[in-house]
ZASEPA-998684 format. One line per 3 residues: their letters; for each residue x, y negated, z negated of C-alpha. Coordinates in steps of 0.5 Angstrom, whole numbers, padded with zeros to 4 digits. Layout:
N
A) X,Y,Z  ...;
# end
This chain:
760
MIK) 0075,-0027,-0078  0075,-0019,-0079  0070,-0019,-0085;
QVL) 0066,-0024,-0080  0066,-0020,-0074  0064,-0013,-0079;
KFL) 0059,-0017,-0082  0056,-0020,-0075  0056,-0012,-0073;
EGI) 0052,-0010,-0079  0047,-0016,-0078  0046,-0013,-0071;
RTF) 0045,-0006,-0074  0040,-0008,-0079  0036,-0013,-0074;
FPI) 0030,-0009,-0073  0028,-0012,-0066  0035,-0009,-0064;
NLL) 0034,-0002,-0067  0027,-0002,-0063  0030,-0003,-0057;
FSQ) 0035,0003,-0058  0030,0007,-0060  0026,0006,-0053;
VKY) 0032,0008,-0050  0032,0015,-0055  0025,0016,-0055;
NLI) 0021,0012,-0050  0024,0014,-0043  0018,0014,-0040;
VLF) 0015,0008,-0041  0022,0005,-0041  0022,0007,-0033;
YWI) 0016,0003,-0032  0020,-0003,-0034  0025,-0001,-0030;
LLF) 0020,-0001,-0024  0018,-0008,-0026  0024,-0011,-0027;
GII) 0026,-0007,-0020  0020,-0011,-0016  0021,-0018,-0019;
NSS) 0028,-0018,-0018  0027,-0015,-0010  0031,-0009,-0012;
IGI) 0025,-0004,-0011  0020,-0004,-0005  0023,-0011,-0002;
GIG) 0021,-0007,0005  0014,-0007,0004  0013,-0013,0000;
LPY) 0012,-0011,-0007  0016,-0017,-0010  0012,-0022,-0007;
LFL) 0005,-0019,-0010  0008,-0022,-0017  0012,-0028,-0014;
SPE) 0006,-0030,-0010  0000,-0027,-0013  -0006,-0029,-0008;
YLG) -0014,-0029,-0010  -0020,-0032,-0006  -0015,-0033,-0001;
LSS) -0010,-0037,-0005  -0004,-0037,-0009  -0007,-0041,-0014;
YLA) -0007,-0043,-0022  -0012,-0038,-0022  -0008,-0033,-0019;
FLI) -0003,-0033,-0023  -0007,-0034,-0030  -0011,-0027,-0028;
LGI) -0003,-0024,-0026  -0002,-0027,-0033  -0008,-0023,-0037;
SIG) -0006,-0017,-0033  0001,-0017,-0036  -0001,-0018,-0043;
GFI) -0005,-0012,-0042  0001,-0008,-0040  0005,-0011,-0046;
MAF) 0000,-0009,-0051  -0001,-0002,-0048  0007,-0002,-0049;
HIY) 0006,-0004,-0056  0001,0001,-0058  0005,0007,-0054;
SYI) 0011,0004,-0058  0008,0004,-0065  0005,0011,-0064;
QIG) 0011,0014,-0061  0017,0010,-0065  0013,0007,-0071;
PKY) 0014,0013,-0076  0021,0013,-0075  0021,0006,-0079;
PFI) 0017,0008,-0085  0018,0001,-0088  0013,-0002,-0083;
ATL) 0007,0001,-0087  0009,-0003,-0093  0008,-0009,-0089;
SRP) 0002,-0013,-0088  -0001,-0012,-0082  0004,-0007,-0079;
FYK) 0002,-0007,-0072  0002,-0014,-0071  0009,-0014,-0074;
FSL) 0012,-0008,-0071  0009,-0011,-0064  0012,-0018,-0066;
NNS) 0019,-0015,-0067  0018,-0010,-0061  0018,-0016,-0056;
LLP) 0025,-0017,-0054  0024,-0013,-0048  0017,-0016,-0046;
LIF) 0020,-0023,-0047  0026,-0022,-0043  0022,-0019,-0037;
VVN) 0017,-0026,-0037  0023,-0030,-0038  0026,-0027,-0032;
LCF) 0020,-0027,-0028  0018,-0034,-0029  0025,-0036,-0026;
RVY) 0024,-0031,-0020  0017,-0035,-0019  0020,-0041,-0020;
YFQ) 0026,-0040,-0014  0021,-0036,-0010  0015,-0041,-0009;
KGQ) 0020,-0047,-0008  0024,-0043,-0003  0018,-0038,0001;
EYA) 0012,-0042,-0001  0014,-0049,0000  0011,-0051,-0007;
GEY) 0012,-0058,-0010  0016,-0058,-0017  0010,-0060,-0021;
EVY) 0006,-0055,-0018  0011,-0049,-0019  0011,-0052,-0027;
GLI) 0003,-0051,-0027  0004,-0044,-0024  0009,-0041,-0029;
GSL) 0005,-0045,-0034  -0002,-0041,-0032  0002,-0034,-0032;
VLG) 0005,-0035,-0039  -0002,-0038,-0041  -0005,-0031,-0038;
ITL) 0000,-0027,-0042  -0001,-0031,-0049  -0009,-0030,-0048;
FIL) -0010,-0023,-0047  -0005,-0022,-0053  -0009,-0027,-0058;
FSL) -0015,-0023,-0055  -0012,-0016,-0057  -0010,-0019,-0064;
LYF) -0017,-0021,-0066  -0018,-0014,-0066  -0012,-0011,-0069;
FPT) -0012,-0016,-0075  -0019,-0014,-0078  -0017,-0007,-0077;
NKD) -0011,-0006,-0078  -0009,-0003,-0085  -0003,-0003,-0089;
LFS) 0000,0002,-0095  -0004,-0002,-0101  -0010,-0003,-0097;
ITG) -0011,0004,-0096  -0009,0007,-0102  -0011,0001,-0107;
KRS) -0004,0001,-0110  0001,-0004,-0112  0008,-0003,-0110;
EEF) 0010,-0002,-0117  0005,0005,-0118  0009,0009,-0113;
QRN) 0015,0013,-0116  0020,0017,-0112  0018,0024,-0112;
ASN) 0020,0031,-0108  0016,0029,-0102  0019,0022,-0101;
VQA) 0022,0020,-0094  0029,0021,-0096  0027,0028,-0098;
TLH) 0024,0029,-0092  0029,0026,-0087  0034,0030,-0091;
RKQ) 0038,0035,-0087  0045,0039,-0087  0051,0034,-0086;
IWY) 0054,0034,-0079  0062,0034,-0079  0062,0027,-0076;
EPF) 0057,0024,-0081  0063,0022,-0086  0066,0017,-0080;
MAK) 0060,0014,-0079  0056,0008,-0083  0051,0010,-0088;
NVD) 0044,0010,-0086  0040,0004,-0086  0034,0003,-0090;
RYY) 0033,-0004,-0090  0032,-0008,-0084  0032,-0015,-0082;
YIG) 0025,-0017,-0079  0021,-0022,-0076  0016,-0024,-0080;
SRF) 0010,-0028,-0081  0011,-0035,-0078  0017,-0032,-0074;
KFM) 0021,-0032,-0081  0027,-0028,-0082  0026,-0023,-0087;
QSR) 0029,-0017,-0090  0025,-0011,-0092  0024,-0007,-0098;
SSS) 0027,0000,-0099  0022,0005,-0097  0025,0011,-0100;
HYD) 0020,0012,-0106  0014,0012,-0102  0010,0018,-0101;
INV) 0011,0021,-0094  0004,0023,-0094  0001,0017,-0096;
LNK) 0006,0013,-0091  0004,0018,-0085  -0004,0016,-0087;
VFS) -0003,0009,-0086  0001,0010,-0079  -0005,0015,-0077;
QNH) -0011,0011,-0079  -0007,0005,-0074  -0006,0010,-0069;
INA) -0014,0012,-0069  -0016,0004,-0069  -0011,0003,-0063;
SVF) -0013,0009,-0059  -0020,0007,-0059  -0018,0000,-0057;
EIL) -0015,0003,-0051  -0021,0007,-0049  -0025,0001,-0049;
LVL) -0020,-0002,-0045  -0019,0003,-0040  -0027,0004,-0039;
SYI) -0027,-0004,-0038  -0022,-0003,-0033  -0026,0003,-0029;
AIG) -0033,-0001,-0030  -0030,-0007,-0027  -0030,-0002,-0021;
FFR) -0037,-0002,-0020  -0036,-0010,-0018  -0031,-0009,-0012;
DYE) -0035,-0011,-0007  -0036,-0018,-0009  -0030,-0022,-0007;
FFQ) -0030,-0026,-0014  -0028,-0019,-0017  -0022,-0017,-0012;
VPA) -0016,-0020,-0016  -0009,-0020,-0014  -0005,-0014,-0011;
SVS) 0000,-0015,-0017  -0006,-0014,-0022  -0008,-0008,-0019;
VMM) -0001,-0005,-0020  -0001,-0007,-0027  -0007,-0005,-0029;
ILT) -0006,0002,-0026  0001,0002,-0030  -0003,0000,-0036;
III) -0008,0005,-0036  -0003,0011,-0035  0001,0009,-0041;
MLI) -0006,0007,-0045  -0009,0015,-0043  -0002,0018,-0045;
SAL) -0001,0014,-0052  -0009,0015,-0054  -0007,0023,-0052;
FSW) -0001,0023,-0056  -0005,0020,-0062  -0009,0026,-0062;
FKS) -0005,0032,-0060  0002,0029,-0062  0008,0034,-0059;
WTY) 0003,0038,-0055  0001,0032,-0050  0006,0034,-0045;
PII) 0004,0041,-0044  -0003,0039,-0044  -0002,0034,-0038;
VAA) 0002,0039,-0034  -0003,0045,-0035  -0009,0040,-0033;
FFL) -0005,0038,-0028  -0004,0045,-0025  -0011,0047,-0027;
VNY) -0014,0041,-0023  -0010,0043,-0017  -0013,0050,-0017;
LST) -0020,0048,-0018  -0019,0043,-0012  -0017,0049,-0008;
VTD) -0022,0054,-0010  -0028,0049,-0010  -0030,0043,-0009;
LFQ) -0029,0040,-0015  -0024,0034,-0015  -0024,0034,-0007;
FKS) -0023,0027,-0006  -0025,0026,0001  -0024,0020,0005;
YAF) -0029,0019,0010  -0030,0017,0018  -0037,0012,0017;
GLS) -0042,0014,0022  -0040,0021,0023  -0044,0027,0021;
YEE) -0041,0031,0015  -0048,0036,0015  -0046,0043,0013;
DKL) -0049,0046,0019  -0045,0041,0024  -0038,0042,0021;
VDY) -0033,0044,0027  -0029,0051,0025  -0022,0048,0026;
TKQ) -0018,0055,0028  -0013,0057,0033  -0019,0060,0037;
SLI) -0023,0053,0037  -0017,0049,0040  -0016,0055,0045;
DLK) -0024,0055,0047  -0022,0047,0048  -0018,0048,0054;
YSD) -0021,0044,0060  -0024,0047,0066  -0022,0044,0073;
SVI) -0029,0042,0074  -0029,0038,0067  -0022,0035,0068;
KKD) -0024,0032,0075  -0030,0030,0072  -0027,0025,0067;
YAN) -0022,0023,0072  -0027,0021,0077  -0031,0017,0071;
YIN) -0024,0013,0069  -0023,0012,0077  -0029,0008,0076;
TLE) -0027,0004,0071  -0021,0002,0074  -0024,0000,0081;
NWK) -0028,-0004,0077  -0022,-0007,0073  -0019,-0008,0080;
KQT) -0025,-0012,0082  -0025,-0017,0076  -0018,-0019,0078;
GKK) -0020,-0022,0084  -0014,-0019,0087  -0012,-0013,0093;
KPK) -0007,-0010,0089  -0006,-0013,0082  -0001,-0011,0077;
LIL) -0003,-0006,0072  -0001,-0008,0065  -0001,-0003,0060;
LNT) 0000,-0005,0053  0004,-0001,0048  0003,-0004,0041;
SGG) 0008,-0002,0035  0006,-0001,0028  0008,-0005,0022;
GLR) 0002,-0007,0017  0000,-0014,0018  0006,-0017,0021;
SAM) 0005,-0012,0027  -0003,-0015,0027  -0001,-0022,0027;
WTF) 0005,-0021,0032  0001,-0017,0037  -0004,-0022,0036;
RVL) 0000,-0028,0037  0003,-0025,0043  -0003,-0024,0047;
QEL) -0006,-0031,0045  0000,-0034,0047  0001,-0031,0053;
DSL) -0007,-0032,0055  -0006,-0039,0053  -0001,-0041,0057;
TGK) -0004,-0038,0063  -0011,-0041,0062  -0014,-0034,0060;
EFM) -0011,-0030,0067  -0007,-0026,0063  -0011,-0021,0060;
KNI) -0015,-0020,0067  -0009,-0015,0068  -0009,-0011,0061;
QMI) -0012,-0005,0063  -0010,0000,0057  -0008,-0001,0050;
TGA) -0005,0004,0046  0000,0004,0040  -0001,0005,0032;
SGG) -0003,0002,0026  -0003,-0006,0025  -0001,-0007,0032;
MVG) -0007,-0004,0034  -0011,-0007,0029  -0008,-0014,0032;
AAY) -0010,-0012,0040  -0017,-0010,0038  -0018,-0016,0034;
YRD) -0016,-0020,0041  -0021,-0015,0045  -0027,-0017,0040;
LMI) -0026,-0025,0041  -0026,-0023,0049  -0032,-0020,0048;
MEK) -0035,-0025,0043  -0033,-0031,0048  -0036,-0027,0054;
EDD) -0042,-0027,0050  -0042,-0034,0048  -0041,-0033,0040;
ITT) -0035,-0037,0040  -0032,-0043,0044  -0025,-0040,0046;
RTS) -0021,-0034,0043  -0015,-0039,0044  -0017,-0042,0037;
GKY) -0011,-0043,0032  -0016,-0041,0027  -0017,-0034,0029;
LIN) -0009,-0033,0028  -0010,-0035,0021  -0016,-0030,0021;
ISK) -0011,-0024,0023  -0006,-0026,0018  -0011,-0026,0012;
DLL) -0009,-0022,0006  -0012,-0015,0006  -0009,-0011,0000;
NRL) -0013,-0015,-0006  -0019,-0011,-0004  -0015,-0004,-0003;
SFS) -0011,-0005,-0009  -0017,-0006,-0013  -0020,0000,-0011;
IST) -0014,0004,-0013  -0013,0001,-0019  -0021,0002,-0022;
NDM) -0026,0007,-0019  -0021,0011,-0014  -0016,0013,-0019;
FFR) -0022,0017,-0023  -0028,0017,-0020  -0032,0016,-0013;
FQK) -0039,0016,-0016  -0041,0009,-0011  -0045,0011,-0005;
VEI) -0046,0007,0002  -0051,0009,0006  -0049,0009,0014;
NNF) -0053,0012,0020  -0058,0015,0015  -0051,0018,0012;
KYS) -0049,0017,0005  -0041,0017,0003  -0037,0015,-0003;
KDR) -0034,0009,-0003  -0026,0009,-0003  -0021,0004,-0002;
GYA) -0022,0007,0005  -0029,0003,0005  -0025,-0003,0002;
FEQ) -0020,-0004,0007  -0025,-0004,0013  -0030,-0008,0009;
ALV) -0024,-0013,0008  -0022,-0013,0016  -0030,-0015,0017;
SNL) -0030,-0020,0012  -0023,-0023,0014  -0025,-0023,0022;
DGA) -0031,-0027,0021  -0036,-0021,0024  -0031,-0018,0029;
FSR) -0031,-0010,0029  -0038,-0010,0027  -0040,-0005,0033;
TLG) -0039,0003,0033  -0034,0006,0038  -0039,0008,0043;
EYE) -0042,0001,0044  -0035,-0001,0047  -0036,0004,0052;
AYE) -0040,0000,0057  -0035,-0006,0056  -0029,-0001,0058;
RSG) -0033,0001,0064  -0034,-0006,0066  -0027,-0007,0068;
EFP) -0027,-0013,0064  -0024,-0011,0058  -0018,-0006,0056;
TMI) -0019,0001,0054  -0017,0003,0048  -0014,0009,0046;
FTP) -0012,0011,0039  -0008,0017,0037  -0008,0018,0030;
TIV) -0003,0024,0027  -0007,0031,0025  -0003,0033,0018;
NDG) -0006,0040,0018  -0001,0042,0024  0002,0036,0027;
RRL) -0002,0035,0033  -0005,0028,0035  -0013,0026,0035;
LVS) -0014,0022,0042  -0020,0017,0040  -0023,0013,0045;
SQH) -0030,0011,0047  -0029,0014,0054  -0027,0021,0056;
HGY) -0020,0022,0058  -0020,0030,0059  -0015,0028,0065;
LQA) -0009,0026,0060  -0010,0033,0057  -0008,0037,0064;
TDK) -0002,0041,0065  0002,0043,0072  0001,0049,0074;
LDE) 0008,0050,0075  0009,0050,0067  0005,0057,0067;
RVG) 0008,0060,0073  0016,0059,0069  0013,0061,0063;
LNP) 0013,0055,0059  0005,0055,0057  0005,0049,0053;
QME) 0001,0048,0048  -0005,0043,0047  -0002,0037,0043;
NIE) -0008,0032,0044  -0015,0034,0041  -0020,0030,0045;
YLK) -0024,0027,0039  -0031,0026,0043  -0031,0033,0046;
YFK) -0028,0037,0039  -0034,0033,0035  -0039,0033,0040;
KNN) -0044,0035,0035  -0042,0030,0029  -0045,0023,0033;
PKE) -0038,0022,0035  -0040,0015,0039  -0044,0013,0032;
VSF) -0037,0012,0028  -0035,0005,0026  -0030,0002,0030;
TSV) -0027,0000,0023  -0026,0008,0021  -0023,0009,0028;
LRM) -0018,0003,0026  -0017,0006,0020  -0015,0013,0022;
SST) -0009,0010,0026  -0007,0006,0020  -0007,0010,0014;
FPY) 0000,0008,0011  0001,0014,0007  -0001,0014,-0001;
IMP) -0003,0006,0000  -0009,0008,0005  -0012,0015,0004;
MIT) -0012,0020,0009  -0019,0021,0013  -0022,0028,0013;
MPT) -0026,0030,0019  -0032,0034,0019  -0029,0041,0020;
DPG) -0028,0047,0016  -0023,0047,0013  -0022,0039,0014;
MQV) -0018,0036,0019  -0014,0031,0015  -0012,0025,0020;
MDA) -0007,0019,0019  -0003,0014,0021  -0001,0014,0029;
GIR) 0006,0012,0028  0008,0019,0025  0008,0022,0032;
DNY) 0008,0016,0036  0009,0009,0033  0010,0005,0040;
GSK) 0004,0010,0044  0010,0011,0049  0008,0018,0050;
ITV) 0000,0017,0052  0003,0011,0057  0007,0016,0061;
RYL) 0001,0021,0061  -0003,0016,0063  0002,0014,0069;
IAL) 0003,0021,0071  -0004,0023,0071  -0007,0017,0075;
RNW) -0001,0016,0079  -0004,0017,0086  -0009,0011,0084;
IKE) -0004,0006,0082  0000,0008,0088  -0005,0006,0093;
NTS) -0009,0000,0089  -0004,-0003,0085  0003,-0007,0087;
GVI) 0006,-0003,0081  0006,-0003,0073  0008,-0007,0067;
VLK) 0009,-0003,0061  0008,-0009,0056  0011,-0007,0049;
IRD) 0010,-0011,0043  0015,-0009,0037  0015,-0011,0030;
TKK) 0023,-0009,0030  0028,-0010,0036  0031,-0003,0037;
TLV) 0038,-0005,0035  0038,-0011,0031  0043,-0017,0031;
GET) 0048,-0016,0025  0047,-0009,0024  0053,-0005,0021;
FEN) 0055,0002,0018  0058,0002,0012  0062,0008,0008;
IGL) 0058,0013,0005  0058,0014,-0003  0057,0021,-0007;
FDR) 0050,0019,-0008  0049,0017,-0001  0052,0024,0001;
LLL) 0047,0028,-0004  0041,0024,-0001  0043,0023,0006;
PFG) 0040,0030,0009  0033,0027,0006  0035,0020,0007;
NMY) 0037,0020,0014  0030,0024,0016  0026,0018,0014;
GNF) 0031,0012,0015  0033,0014,0022  0025,0016,0024;
PRV) 0024,0010,0028  0030,0010,0031  0030,0017,0033;
QDF) 0023,0016,0036  0026,0010,0040  0031,0015,0043;
NQD) 0026,0021,0045  0022,0015,0048  0027,0012,0052;
ELF) 0029,0019,0055  0021,0020,0056  0020,0013,0060;
STA) 0027,0014,0064  0025,0021,0066  0018,0018,0069;
IRS) 0020,0012,0072  0025,0016,0076  0019,0021,0078;
MNY) 0014,0016,0080  0014,0013,0087  0011,0006,0085;
PIE) 0015,0001,0081  0015,0000,0074  0017,-0006,0069;
VVT) 0018,-0006,0062  0018,-0012,0058  0019,-0013,0051;
FNL) 0017,-0018,0046  0021,-0017,0039  0019,-0020,0032;
REN) 0025,-0018,0028  0031,-0019,0032  0036,-0020,0026;
FND) 0038,-0015,0021  0038,-0020,0015  0031,-0023,0018;
KIS) 0026,-0019,0014  0019,-0019,0014  0015,-0014,0009;
LSW) 0011,-0008,0011  0005,-0010,0008  -0002,-0012,0009;
HLT) 0000,-0018,0005  0004,-0024,0008  0007,-0030,0005;
KKE) 0007,-0037,0008  0015,-0036,0010  0013,-0030,0013;
KEK) 0007,-0032,0017  0011,-0038,0020  0017,-0033,0022;
IIN) 0012,-0030,0026  0009,-0036,0029  0015,-0038,0031;
AIH) 0018,-0031,0033  0015,-0032,0040  0020,-0038,0041;
SEE) 0027,-0034,0040  0031,-0034,0046  0030,-0027,0048;
NHA) 0023,-0027,0047  0023,-0034,0051  0027,-0030,0057;
SLE) 0022,-0024,0056  0016,-0029,0057  0019,-0032,0063;
RLL) 0021,-0025,0067  0013,-0023,0065  0010,-0029,0068;
SIL) 0015,-0028,0074  0013,-0021,0076  0006,-0023,0075;
KMD) 0007,-0029,0080  0003,-0034,0075  0004,-0041,0073;
VIQ) 0004,-0044,0066  -0001,-0049,0065  -0003,-0053,0059;
KDT) -0005,-0049,0053  -0012,-0049,0050  -0011,-0049,0043;
K) -0018,-0052,0041;
# end
């Protein structure tokens, strides 16, 4: 029995695939990290909050999670597997000299190096099966077809790659023209080269392995011959020759990936987001392995040096200054705004400017009041939260439901909308439909097809742009208002919005001014965060200087508050501020870190703006300023205010618990606390702000809240992509007990009756 166990252990020790797996751990930790990342993603251990696993378990192409989508994903995984084999061959191959003596050495190395990829593919297939059955409601045979397409895609790419490597891959004998018998042991053989001073514990270890059991042609198990009698220099020549062939293949593949980026505006080339993730990983591995082929151990020092050089050049020159533009704005050198402390001081408004903006907005309010048809209507201020596509769909769903239940009377009471990110996208889309219905471009805004539109994928085009040209070069240009801008993932996002929503958002910011002033359509105020100094850029089609005013008491007591909000229309008055595309305004408020690029405004130095949710995810601060600045008009002309909050997550979730803190948690808590409790801290601050404001106002204020997520375990990913089950949850969330109570309370305050829905 003991002999059999020892024999089994010896067999494991000499089994080449197992040796390669341990060598990956020992010599190849960088690529191993990528595998750990991918395993973590598909098993929902990494990125579940932002929906990363769903991109692999239900890839979407041309609007469908189809056989073709899985086939393309399989091809991209096949590309990553081949990149893994090439990198491993360059890094680990020379440590097993017998490989050079085999016919087609790279092919046989890859075959034996496939244990880790095989485990990944099998794991992925099981995960796809259970996900498609549980989340996408796919039938049994449909799921098998999807898995088959995935495996077929992987197989096709690997076979394509081998068509290149079979004729170019050479072994020892084809390079030297000698037979095995002609090689004699000499002073420079492998054993001599690998000889070293004996370590104290080596006598207790088994002898070094020189012969391995490997998987050969036709998947037969074979034992290698000893390679100790071959000249190490000749063996290295074999590896070098094959390294060159591999690096040529890698460069061609990377260039082809980048070249595809030329066609990113065509829907056919907008591959699933998971494919883009695989492309990025493949490109990185291939570039590093190609560098290893040329520079060997100098590769990492060269990469680090190049990183610091690029950073330095981007600081002192315009090189590598990859800017993302707000399309329509003028970025001409002579019109750049000096972004300095003095320019902000100079922006301080005079009383006359404040009074003018106030008077203009009072006219807007008077028009709004007139179109309600009531002497003292309820004024509704909509605060909608960020949260990617889930917030966009949820906000739209709530507004459409309320409008449908009241015969389209509800939206007449909404005067101002503010908030962040996805919620503002959903609210803006509903406002656009109101305009389109008014102008007879559509039949009814309460049609169910518009809810489908707002839930469509926005991630494929965006991620494809990142994985091709956006990573390296932004050489494609687009001309808007006679200005040329580089195309990047920001442009891809805007084009996806317009495409998904059937022509909505085709206007400039300034074109909404007349609609807002008429009072028939809500005023929208966007508040993207200025990264440079933490201020907010206040963006709207109308001037809102009255929101900037400070009380004289603040100055008398020595508070001297800083200007927190920079008003976009005034600060960029030389840059055609009203000609900016409305999609760019939406993007300013929705630049989720790293996924979307920060927008560089036309200033010197460049003002960088990003997601409004960083400062105020619910729009509460602007709402309170609005209530204070317009309090006299509100008191005299309305019967009170309703602050309608549409949130993607409830403040305190059902089932939320506190757990003991471990050692790692203690180490990471100071940083994790800042990130993890960020939304909760905003809630605490804004609840206190609202409470103070409500107590100080001499008119009634009601707060009505609709929450999408109410239970801790009922998660919907923060992403620009949603699964069928997630969409279903969003649609049904309006019927939850708490949301139903909020709906009845809201209609009761408005004194509106429920009528038959209009859902044509």
